[in-house]
MIDRENKE-320261 format. One record per residue (C-alpha): y, x, z. Coordinates in pm, whole numbers, padded with zeros to 5 digits, always signed. Each point is the difference from the previous one (the first is absolute). Last residue first. Example, Ala and Ser with C-alpha at 12.3 -4.5 7.8 and 13.67 -1.06 7.14 Angstrom:
BEGIN
-00106+01367+00714-00344-00137+00066
END
This chain:
BEGIN
+02710-00294+02215-00233-00299+00011-00303+00223-00059+00107+00240+00274+00020-00289+00247-00340-00127-00114-00157+00342+00062+00155+00021+00349-00130-00345+00092-00347+00089-00126-00003+00322+00204+00132-00166+00319-00259-00280-00024-00275+00255-00070+00097+00210+00303+00015-00303+00232-00338-00122-00122-00139+00355+00034+00113+00014+00363-00199-00318+00062-00306+00155-00165+00039+00323+00196+00021-00199+00324-00313-00195-00094-00185+00328-00063+00145+00147+00323-00124-00301+00205-00349-00030-00149-00120+00340+00121+00092-00058+00365-00123-00358-00038-00347+00128-00092-00005+00220+00310+00092-00294+00225-00267-00219-00161-00271+00244+00111-00327-00066-00183+00051+00315-00203-00026+00074-00372+00354+00142-00017+00091+00050-00367-00187-00312-00112+00145-00222+00276+00349+00138-00067-00035-00075-00371-00109-00356+00085+00293-00037+00239+00242+00124-00266-00154-00241-00253+00067-00285+00244+00358+00120+00043+00044+00018-00378-00121-00358-00039+00253-00110+00260+00280+00182-00186-00088-00153-00338+00333-00177-00048+00189+00292+00153-00151+00241-00253+00084-00231-00291+00354-00051+00129+00044+00378+00037-00075+00052-00368-00255+00215-00184-00036+00092-00368+00362+00088-00076-00079+00367-00054+00221+00098+00294-00180-00265+00210-00340+00147-00090+00125+00347+00097+00138-00129+00331-00328-00183+00071-00197+00321-00050+00234+00208+00216-00003-00260+00280-00385-00016-00008-00041+00381+00028-00109-00037+00364-00334-00132-00125-00057+00321-00199+00042+00216+00312-00213-00246+00197-00286+00029-00249+00031+00380-00026-00003+00046+00379-00294-00241+00036-00203+00186-00264+00085+00347+00133-00095-00090+00359-00322-00164-00118-00089+00306-00209+00076+00227+00298-00235-00186+00235-00273-00037-00262+00018+00375-00077-00035+00083+00370-00312-00216+00013-00006-00246+00289-00280-00030+00253-00023-00358+00123-00312-00070+00205-00239-00281-00092-00221-00121+00287+00288-00191+00157-00007-00225-00307+00239-00111-00274+00253+00243+00141+00376+00036-00042+00144+00297+00191+00095+00212-00303+00116-00305-00198+00238-00133+00265+00162+00324+00115+00017+00131-00355+00183-00311-00120+00232+00012+00302+00084+00368-00054+00022-00038-00381+00254-00281-00010+00249+00111+00263+00104+00367+00009-00160+00127-00319+00046-00319-00203+00366-00034+00095+00048+00369-00081-00148-00054-00348+00213-00312-00054+00315+00185+00106-00086+00279-00245-00035-00256-00279+00333-00160+00097+00181+00335+00003-00151+00109-00332+00094-00326-00173+00344+00007+00162+00079+00349-00132-00169-00043-00339+00176-00329-00067+00333+00136+00123-00020+00294-00240-00128-00219-00283+00287-00247+00036+00258+00277-00040-00190+00157-00290-00018-00339-00170+00380-00034+00032+00046+00337-00172-00247-00078-00277-00340+00164+00025-00168+00246-00236+00137+00307+00183-00134-00148+00329-00370+00008-00094-00083+00361+00098+00243+00027+00294-00139-00327+00135-00352+00140-00015+00113+00322+00170+00182-00188+00276-00298-00230+00059-00229+00301+00034+00250+00170+00235+00005-00306+00226-00383-00022-00026-00065+00362+00100-00091-00080+00361-00219-00293-00106-00162+00195-00282-00072+00295+00229-00139-00231+00268-00232-00154-00257-00118+00350-00100-00042+00105+00364-00212-00311+00059-00214+00088-00303-00051+00362+00106-00081-00081+00364-00240-00271-00116-00166+00252-00231-00037+00243+00292-00132-00271+00230-00256-00124-00251-00134+00336-00120-00334-00037+00179+00004-00379-00017-00060-00251+00280+00329+00016+00192+00049-00201+00316+00274-00192+00179-00084-00133+00345+00139-00326+00133-00010-00131+00355+00372-00089-00005+00173+00088+00325+00212-00294+00104+00358-00121-00029+00031-00363+00110+00109-00251-00262-00278-00251+00068+00186-00217+00251+00364-00096-00041+00204-00006+00323+00330+00054-00186+00088+00319+00191-00360+00118+00033-00071-00071-00367+00313+00188-00108-00112+00305+00198-00344-00018-00162+00175-00053-00333+00196+00323+00040-00298+00198+00128-00216-00110-00293+00271+00092-00249+00065+00340+00163-00365+00106-00029-00159+00034+00346-00331-00157-00104-00050+00253-00278-00101-00118-00347+00364-00022-00112+00048+00378+00060-00254+00109-00262+00252+00044-00281+00268+00169+00211-00245+00235+00171-00148+00055-00344+00326+00144-00131+00096+00186+00319-00341+00165+00028-00017+00089-00370+00346+00152-00035-00101+00253-00266-00120-00277-00233+00341-00172+00028+00169+00318-00126-00257+00035-00276+00068-00360-00107+00375+00065+00020-00030+00294-00240-00241-00187-00230+00218-00315-00012+00318+00198-00078-00173+00206-00269-00149-00311-00162+00338-00176-00007+00177+00299-00157-00281+00044-00254+00005-00371-00090+00378+00008-00054-00021+00314-00213-00273-00156-00215+00205-00319-00039+00299+00203-00117-00222+00181-00253-00149-00328-00118+00348-00143-00048+00103+00306-00201-00316-00041-00209+00096-00358-00088+00350+00113-00098+00301-00036+00224+00318-00176-00111+00311+00156+00150+00245-00111+00269-00252-00203+00207+00211-00231+00219-00114-00316-00173+00278-00190-00175+00249-00251+00143
END
């Protein structure tokens, strides 16, 4: 089966198509960035919500703590004040956050444009796999970002913002530090949730097998706990387990996915 491109494009034709793709992506990001910029209160209300004591995550775990009689999960007002130390700091922060929001909102269209650019060079079966790969990759990354926003970042912020080496040292957090930490954790969890996609690709290439993953399951669990400890530098074991559980679950799901992929490839080979 041949690639779906009916005619051979020259090098300059490819550059022209790439230019059009980049222009379409840039226009979409700029428009959505300006839209996000106009909704400043809503945008920063969403970003700054995890620092408030009545954030939905804190209230949920406070309720869970009362039901299960677990101490330390009570919702409380966090004595944290965010500050800005540069004249143009808040404006530049507003611009950068709006830019990230524009990319996030435009990401489905960005993926569509990139797929539209490369699809003529793909075989029909490769196009089918690519569509599902993009869909599940985006969905898993978005799930990781939401997981970070609602679970990882609130507990990390709660611990780090109230941690003191001495009562004489008061925590006053920079706005840029707050947003950088939120971005870093969101990116890390988004990438972590791509484990099934990575293992599927390695299985398709014949590099990874389910037996190998099952053999080193215990090692993977230890690595998951280490990753969780790095992502959530808290002394709370409960918080670390919250992070460890989805990583382990993703690993187990990856074993099932790899086993199914290898089995399907062998069946096709026999036929």
